[in-house]
C-alpha positions as CSV (number, residue, x, y, z in Angstrom):
1,X,-131.6,156.2,-95.8
2,X,-128.7,158.7,-95.0
3,X,-128.0,158.9,-91.4
4,X,-128.4,162.9,-90.0
5,X,-126.3,163.7,-87.3
6,X,-127.6,165.0,-84.2
7,X,-125.2,164.6,-81.1
8,X,-127.5,166.7,-78.9
9,X,-130.6,164.6,-79.8
10,X,-128.1,161.7,-79.0
11,X,-127.1,163.3,-75.7
12,X,-130.6,163.6,-74.2
13,X,-131.6,160.1,-75.1
14,X,-128.4,158.9,-73.7
15,X,-129.1,160.9,-70.0
16,X,-132.6,159.9,-69.9
17,X,-131.7,156.2,-70.7
18,X,-128.8,156.4,-67.9
19,X,-130.9,158.3,-65.5
20,X,-133.7,155.9,-65.7
21,X,-133.6,152.5,-67.7
22,X,-132.8,149.4,-66.1
23,X,-131.0,147.1,-68.3
24,X,-131.0,143.3,-68.5
25,X,-128.1,140.9,-67.7
26,X,-126.0,144.1,-66.9
27,X,-124.5,145.8,-63.6
28,X,-125.9,149.3,-64.5
29,X,-122.9,151.2,-63.4
30,X,-120.4,149.3,-65.6
31,X,-122.4,149.7,-69.1
32,X,-122.4,152.3,-71.8
33,X,-125.5,151.6,-74.1
34,X,-125.3,153.2,-77.9
35,X,-128.0,155.8,-78.4
36,X,-129.4,154.5,-81.9
37,X,-131.1,157.2,-83.9
38,X,-132.7,154.8,-86.5
39,X,-132.2,151.6,-88.5
40,X,-133.1,150.4,-91.9
41,X,-132.5,146.9,-93.5
42,X,-129.2,145.2,-92.3
43,X,-127.9,148.9,-91.0
44,X,-128.5,151.0,-87.6
45,X,-126.9,154.3,-86.9
46,X,-126.2,156.2,-83.6
47,X,-126.7,160.2,-83.6
48,X,-123.0,161.1,-84.8
49,X,-124.4,159.6,-87.9
50,X,-122.0,156.3,-87.6
51,X,-123.4,153.6,-89.6
52,X,-123.1,149.9,-88.6
53,X,-123.7,146.7,-90.4
54,X,-125.6,144.7,-88.1
55,X,-124.4,141.2,-87.7
56,X,-126.6,140.2,-84.8
57,X,-129.9,141.0,-86.0
58,X,-131.0,142.8,-83.0
59,X,-131.0,139.7,-80.6
60,X,-131.3,137.2,-83.4
61,X,-134.3,138.3,-84.4
62,X,-134.5,140.7,-87.5
63,X,-134.8,137.9,-89.9
64,X,-136.1,140.3,-92.8
65,X,-134.1,143.3,-91.6
66,X,-135.3,146.7,-90.0
67,X,-138.2,148.9,-91.0
68,X,-139.4,146.6,-94.2
69,X,-142.2,148.6,-95.5
70,X,-144.7,145.8,-96.0
71,X,-144.7,145.0,-92.2
72,X,-144.7,148.5,-91.2
73,X,-147.6,149.1,-93.3
74,X,-149.6,146.2,-91.9
75,X,-148.9,147.1,-88.2
76,X,-150.3,150.6,-89.4
77,X,-153.3,149.3,-90.8
78,X,-153.9,146.7,-88.1
79,X,-153.7,149.7,-85.3
80,X,-156.2,151.7,-87.3
81,X,-158.6,149.0,-87.9
82,X,-158.3,146.7,-84.4
83,X,-155.5,148.1,-82.4
84,X,-156.1,145.5,-79.6
85,X,-158.7,142.8,-78.1
86,X,-158.9,140.3,-75.6
87,X,-157.4,136.6,-76.3
88,X,-160.6,134.7,-75.5
89,X,-162.3,136.2,-79.2
90,X,-161.5,135.2,-82.7
91,X,-159.7,137.9,-84.6
92,X,-158.5,138.0,-88.2
93,X,-154.9,138.9,-87.4
94,X,-154.8,136.1,-84.9
95,X,-156.8,133.4,-86.9
96,X,-154.4,134.1,-89.7
97,X,-151.2,134.1,-88.4
98,X,-152.0,130.7,-86.4
99,X,-153.0,129.4,-89.9
100,X,-150.1,130.4,-91.7
101,X,-147.6,129.2,-89.0
102,X,-149.3,125.9,-88.7
103,X,-148.7,125.5,-92.8
104,X,-145.2,125.6,-92.0
105,X,-144.4,123.6,-88.7
106,X,-143.7,120.1,-89.3
107,X,-146.1,117.1,-89.0
108,X,-149.1,117.8,-87.3
109,X,-147.8,120.8,-85.2
110,X,-151.2,122.3,-86.4
111,X,-152.6,124.2,-83.0
112,X,-151.1,127.3,-81.9
113,X,-150.9,128.9,-78.1
114,X,-149.5,132.4,-78.8
115,X,-147.1,133.9,-76.0
116,X,-145.3,137.3,-75.8
117,X,-141.9,136.2,-76.3
118,X,-139.7,132.8,-76.3
119,X,-139.2,132.5,-72.6
120,X,-143.1,132.3,-71.8
121,X,-143.6,130.0,-74.9
122,X,-140.7,127.5,-73.1
123,X,-142.8,128.0,-69.7
124,X,-145.9,127.2,-70.9
125,X,-144.7,124.1,-73.6
126,X,-143.0,122.5,-70.2
127,X,-146.1,123.2,-68.3
128,X,-148.5,121.2,-71.3
129,X,-145.8,118.3,-71.0
130,X,-146.0,118.0,-67.3
131,X,-150.1,118.3,-67.7
132,X,-150.1,116.0,-70.5
133,X,-147.8,113.1,-68.8
134,X,-148.3,113.6,-65.1
135,X,-144.9,113.5,-64.8
136,X,-142.5,116.4,-62.6
137,X,-139.2,116.1,-64.2
138,X,-137.6,118.1,-67.5
139,X,-134.4,117.1,-69.2
140,X,-132.4,119.6,-70.9
141,X,-128.8,120.3,-72.0
142,X,-125.7,122.0,-70.8
143,X,-124.7,124.8,-73.1
144,X,-128.3,126.0,-74.0
145,X,-130.3,129.0,-73.5
146,X,-134.1,128.9,-73.1
147,X,-135.0,132.4,-71.7
148,X,-135.1,134.5,-68.3
149,X,-138.1,133.7,-66.6
150,X,-138.1,131.5,-63.5
151,X,-138.7,128.0,-65.4
152,X,-137.2,129.2,-68.5
153,X,-133.9,130.3,-66.9
154,X,-133.7,126.9,-65.0
155,X,-133.9,125.0,-67.7
156,X,-131.2,127.0,-69.2
157,X,-127.7,125.4,-69.4
158,X,-125.1,128.3,-69.2
159,X,-124.0,130.4,-66.4
160,X,-127.3,132.9,-66.9
161,X,-129.0,130.2,-64.8
162,X,-126.8,130.2,-61.5
163,X,-128.0,133.2,-60.2
164,X,-131.6,131.8,-60.2
165,X,-131.4,128.2,-59.6
166,X,-133.2,127.4,-57.0
167,X,-132.4,123.3,-57.4
168,X,-136.0,122.7,-57.0
169,X,-137.4,123.5,-60.6
170,X,-137.4,119.7,-61.4
171,X,-134.8,120.2,-64.1
172,X,-131.7,117.7,-64.8
173,X,-129.2,118.9,-67.1
174,X,-127.4,116.5,-69.5
175,X,-124.5,116.8,-72.3
176,X,-125.8,117.0,-75.6
177,X,-123.1,116.3,-78.5
178,X,-120.4,118.9,-79.6
179,X,-117.2,117.2,-81.6
180,X,-115.2,120.3,-81.3
181,X,-115.3,120.3,-77.4
182,X,-116.6,116.6,-76.8
183,X,-117.6,115.4,-73.2
184,X,-117.4,111.9,-74.7
185,X,-113.7,111.7,-75.9
186,X,-114.9,111.2,-79.6
187,X,-112.9,111.4,-82.6
188,X,-116.1,111.4,-85.1
189,X,-119.5,112.8,-85.5
190,X,-120.7,109.2,-85.6
191,X,-119.1,108.4,-82.0
192,X,-119.9,111.8,-80.6
193,X,-123.8,111.1,-81.8
194,X,-123.7,107.5,-80.6
195,X,-122.1,108.4,-77.2
196,X,-124.5,111.2,-76.4
197,X,-127.2,109.2,-77.1
198,X,-126.0,106.6,-74.7
199,X,-125.2,109.2,-72.1
200,X,-128.9,110.5,-72.5
201,X,-130.3,107.1,-72.2
202,X,-128.2,106.6,-68.8
203,X,-129.4,109.5,-67.4
204,X,-132.9,108.9,-68.1
205,X,-132.4,105.3,-66.6
206,X,-130.6,106.9,-63.2
207,X,-133.5,109.5,-62.7
208,X,-136.7,107.0,-63.5
209,X,-137.9,107.2,-66.9
210,X,-141.5,107.4,-65.3
211,X,-140.6,110.5,-63.8
212,X,-139.5,112.3,-66.8
213,X,-142.1,114.4,-68.4
214,X,-140.1,116.3,-71.1
215,X,-136.6,116.8,-73.2
216,X,-136.2,120.2,-74.0
217,X,-133.7,120.9,-76.8
218,X,-132.8,123.7,-78.9
219,X,-133.0,122.4,-82.2
220,X,-129.8,124.3,-82.9
221,X,-128.3,125.6,-79.8
222,X,-128.0,129.5,-80.5
223,X,-126.1,131.7,-78.0
224,X,-124.2,128.6,-76.6
225,X,-122.1,128.6,-79.8
226,X,-124.6,127.3,-83.1
227,X,-123.6,123.9,-82.5
228,X,-125.5,121.9,-85.3
229,X,-126.2,118.7,-83.9
230,X,-124.7,115.4,-86.0
231,X,-126.9,113.4,-88.3
232,X,-129.0,110.9,-86.4
233,X,-129.2,112.7,-82.9
234,X,-132.3,114.4,-83.0
235,X,-133.7,111.1,-84.7
236,X,-132.2,109.3,-81.7
237,X,-133.8,111.5,-79.1
238,X,-137.1,111.4,-80.9
239,X,-136.9,107.3,-80.7
240,X,-135.8,107.5,-76.9
241,X,-139.0,109.8,-76.0
242,X,-141.2,107.6,-77.9
243,X,-140.0,104.6,-76.2
244,X,-140.5,106.1,-72.5
245,X,-143.5,108.5,-73.2
246,X,-141.7,111.4,-72.8
247,X,-142.4,114.7,-74.7
248,X,-140.1,115.9,-77.2
249,X,-139.8,119.6,-77.1
250,X,-137.9,121.7,-79.7
251,X,-136.9,125.3,-78.7
252,X,-136.9,127.2,-82.3
253,X,-136.9,130.5,-80.7
254,X,-133.7,131.6,-82.3
255,X,-133.2,128.9,-84.9
256,X,-136.9,129.4,-86.5
257,X,-138.3,131.5,-89.4
258,X,-135.4,131.1,-92.2
259,X,-132.5,131.3,-89.7
260,X,-131.1,128.0,-90.9
261,X,-131.9,128.4,-94.7
262,X,-135.4,126.4,-93.9
263,X,-138.7,127.3,-92.1
264,X,-137.6,125.8,-89.1
265,X,-134.1,123.9,-88.1
266,X,-136.2,120.8,-87.6
267,X,-136.5,120.4,-90.9
268,X,-133.2,119.8,-91.9
269,X,-133.2,116.1,-89.5
270,X,-136.9,115.7,-90.6
271,X,-137.7,115.1,-87.0
272,X,-141.1,116.6,-85.8
273,X,-141.4,116.8,-81.8
274,X,-144.3,117.0,-79.7
275,X,-144.4,120.6,-79.0
276,X,-142.2,123.5,-80.6
277,X,-141.7,126.8,-79.1
278,X,-141.1,130.1,-81.2
279,X,-140.9,133.8,-81.0
280,X,-138.0,136.3,-82.6
281,X,-138.3,135.6,-86.6
282,X,-142.0,135.0,-86.6
283,X,-142.3,138.9,-87.1
284,X,-139.1,139.9,-87.0
285,X,-139.3,141.3,-83.5
286,X,-141.4,144.3,-84.9
287,X,-143.9,143.5,-82.2
288,X,-143.4,141.1,-79.2
289,X,-144.8,137.6,-80.2
290,X,-144.2,133.9,-79.3
291,X,-145.5,130.8,-79.3
292,X,-146.2,127.0,-78.8
293,X,-147.3,124.7,-81.9
294,X,-149.0,121.9,-80.5
295,X,-149.2,118.1,-81.8
296,X,-152.8,116.6,-82.2
297,X,-152.1,114.2,-79.1
298,X,-151.0,116.8,-76.7
299,X,-154.1,119.1,-78.0
300,X,-156.3,116.1,-77.3
301,X,-155.4,116.4,-73.5
302,X,-156.8,119.7,-73.3
303,X,-160.1,119.2,-75.8
304,X,-162.4,118.5,-72.6
305,X,-159.8,119.7,-69.7
306,X,-159.1,123.3,-69.4
307,X,-155.8,124.2,-69.9
308,X,-154.6,126.3,-66.7
309,X,-152.4,128.8,-68.6
310,X,-153.2,132.2,-70.6
311,X,-151.9,135.7,-71.0
312,X,-153.4,139.0,-71.4
313,X,-151.7,140.0,-74.6
314,X,-151.7,136.4,-76.2
315,X,-152.1,136.4,-79.6
316,X,-152.0,140.5,-79.7
317,X,-153.6,141.6,-82.8
318,X,-150.6,144.1,-83.8
319,X,-148.1,141.4,-83.1
320,X,-149.9,138.8,-85.3
321,X,-150.5,141.2,-88.2
322,X,-146.9,141.9,-88.2
323,X,-146.7,137.9,-88.3
324,X,-148.9,137.8,-91.0
325,X,-147.3,140.4,-93.0
326,X,-143.7,139.3,-92.3
327,X,-144.4,135.2,-93.2
328,X,-146.1,137.0,-96.5
329,X,-142.6,138.6,-97.2
330,X,-140.7,135.8,-96.5
331,X,-142.7,133.6,-99.1
332,X,-143.1,136.3,-101.7
333,X,-139.5,137.2,-101.7
334,X,-137.7,133.9,-101.2
335,X,-136.0,134.8,-97.7
336,X,-135.8,131.2,-96.5
337,X,-134.1,130.1,-100.1
338,X,-132.0,133.2,-100.0
339,X,-130.7,132.7,-96.6
340,X,-129.8,128.6,-97.6
341,X,-128.1,130.1,-101.1
342,X,-126.0,132.7,-99.3
343,X,-124.9,130.7,-96.4
344,X,-124.0,127.8,-98.5
345,X,-122.2,130.0,-101.5
346,X,-120.9,133.0,-99.4
347,X,-121.1,132.9,-95.8
348,X,-119.6,129.6,-95.1
349,X,-116.7,129.6,-97.5
350,X,-115.9,133.3,-96.3
351,X,-115.6,132.4,-92.7
352,X,-113.6,129.3,-93.6
353,X,-111.3,131.5,-95.8
354,X,-110.9,133.9,-92.3
355,X,-110.2,130.8,-90.3
356,X,-107.3,129.8,-92.6
357,X,-105.5,133.2,-92.2
358,X,-106.4,134.1,-88.4
359,X,-105.0,131.6,-85.7
360,X,-107.3,132.9,-83.2
361,X,-110.5,131.1,-84.9
362,X,-110.3,127.5,-83.7
363,X,-113.5,126.6,-85.7
364,X,-116.4,127.6,-87.9
365,X,-119.7,126.1,-87.7
366,X,-123.0,126.8,-88.5
367,X,-125.9,127.0,-91.5
368,X,-128.1,129.4,-93.4
369,X,-127.6,133.0,-91.8
370,X,-126.7,131.1,-88.3
371,X,-122.9,131.0,-87.8
372,X,-120.1,130.9,-85.2
373,X,-116.6,131.3,-85.1
374,X,-115.0,129.6,-82.0
375,X,-112.1,131.7,-80.8
376,X,-109.1,130.1,-79.1
377,X,-105.7,130.9,-77.7
378,X,-103.9,128.0,-79.0
379,X,-105.7,125.7,-82.1
380,X,-103.6,122.6,-81.2
381,X,-104.9,122.6,-77.5
382,X,-108.2,124.7,-78.2
383,X,-107.9,126.4,-75.2
384,X,-110.6,129.2,-75.3
385,X,-109.1,132.9,-76.1
386,X,-111.0,133.6,-72.8
387,X,-111.7,131.6,-69.6
388,X,-115.4,130.1,-69.7
389,X,-117.7,132.8,-68.5
390,X,-115.0,135.3,-67.8
391,X,-115.6,139.0,-67.0
392,X,-113.5,142.1,-66.1
393,X,-109.6,141.7,-67.4
394,X,-110.1,138.0,-67.9
395,X,-112.3,139.1,-70.6
396,X,-110.4,141.8,-72.0
397,X,-109.2,139.8,-75.4
398,X,-113.0,139.5,-76.2
399,X,-113.6,143.0,-75.6
400,X,-111.2,144.0,-77.6
401,X,-112.2,142.3,-80.3
402,X,-115.6,143.5,-80.1
403,X,-114.3,146.8,-80.1
404,X,-112.2,146.8,-83.2
405,X,-115.5,145.3,-85.3
406,X,-117.4,148.2,-84.3
407,X,-114.6,150.6,-85.1
408,X,-114.8,149.0,-88.3
409,X,-118.5,149.4,-88.8
410,X,-119.5,146.2,-87.9
411,X,-121.6,145.4,-85.0
412,X,-121.0,141.9,-83.6
413,X,-122.8,139.0,-81.5
414,X,-120.2,138.3,-79.2
415,X,-120.6,135.5,-76.1
416,X,-118.1,134.2,-74.1
417,X,-115.3,132.8,-76.4
418,X,-117.3,133.2,-79.5
419,X,-118.7,135.5,-82.1
420,X,-121.5,134.7,-84.0
421,X,-122.8,135.8,-87.4
422,X,-126.2,136.3,-87.4
423,X,-127.4,138.8,-89.7
424,X,-130.5,139.5,-91.4
425,X,-131.9,136.6,-93.4
426,X,-132.5,139.1,-96.1
427,X,-128.7,140.3,-96.2
428,X,-127.1,140.9,-99.5
429,X,-123.8,139.2,-100.7
430,X,-122.3,142.7,-101.0
431,X,-123.2,143.2,-97.5
432,X,-122.1,139.9,-96.6
433,X,-118.5,140.5,-97.9
434,X,-118.6,144.1,-96.2
435,X,-119.1,142.2,-93.1
436,X,-116.5,139.5,-93.6
437,X,-113.9,142.2,-94.3
438,X,-114.6,144.1,-91.0
439,X,-114.7,140.5,-89.0
440,X,-111.2,140.0,-91.1
441,X,-109.6,143.1,-89.6
442,X,-111.0,142.7,-85.9
443,X,-109.6,138.9,-85.7
444,X,-106.1,140.6,-86.2
445,X,-107.0,142.0,-82.6
446,X,-107.8,138.4,-81.1
447,X,-104.7,137.1,-83.2
448,X,-102.6,138.9,-80.8
449,X,-103.7,137.1,-77.8
450,X,-103.2,133.7,-79.3
451,X,-100.1,131.5,-78.6
């Protein structure tokens, strides 16, 4: 679709937004939201007709791109047939979505509890784990994000937690492995893995194994920096959980449904959790949907004991119809395989070429369509380009980098001292190369702040 400029309409949209919309995670008077006129495939555009290649996939959820015609048609058909219905009934779209998801989840995660998004999926997974074990505590990692609702944000291990952290949520944080910024003085992935597992064991020992209901981990941490765990780490956590009767929860809200070049990031390690949360890519974000995939053992806990939780819109027919169509598109068009191939053959090598040319790139890491560049002031010391949780003037180098990317027609996903490369999993090779060229130009701005 060719964008048609309409500045007057854009001004009206912007005025209404500024007058009435309260935006998340923002100081309301310090933001300037872009008025978006339309989107298709890997691109969106504003009311001036400027088009952007979306390297953020919305918020890492448009895994099949914007406005896929088969999914749009499925939503329209479902709306004409049954727009909504209460969750206590068996509805075709809901049943079929659950079946298709269960076919793709690892192991025996064959029961699906539907939610409206990722945060409430995490909330319910934790509730299930506590009820199943009768234990109060939950362990999660620093450098993590699990959602913005009360329990989920307390599970989160980054600064978004601080303002809402009551200190009474029963959450204990620990360090997960991340060799580039190791907390364990490790020199190799093997050392990092072994020391991180030892640290987790020690944390459990001092907290009391009989008090720990669950360990919740993002299979691959997303907004924290796309840190693929070293080989053996998730298997080691699985063994620790089994030994202590702890429920292992993997958060696949961001990493699931093709993002890593596999249906789920857990497939990369062969590890099967007891509970797995999902959202975002399950229907490419076209209609809000999330859920918890539940193992047979935990499902049995609630076979004759009511599960004390639910949502008015659990398994909403429009959302589930979109999920059915999205999973169908991904299977028919080989989207998962495409993400794996393009990531290994084009994205990874392209980002490493950029790193070789730009002193501001400290590390490249990722898999599939799930990548991050760690930006630094100094490659030798690995000092971040901006301080941890920087704001205002302290964050100026990252703000300048993001502005440069947008000026070159690329919409980036920046977080602290990182830029994420998370385009739709349907992106073409030509579009990837277009994005890499824009990144190349933007990184010259970051380079100006290196030592």
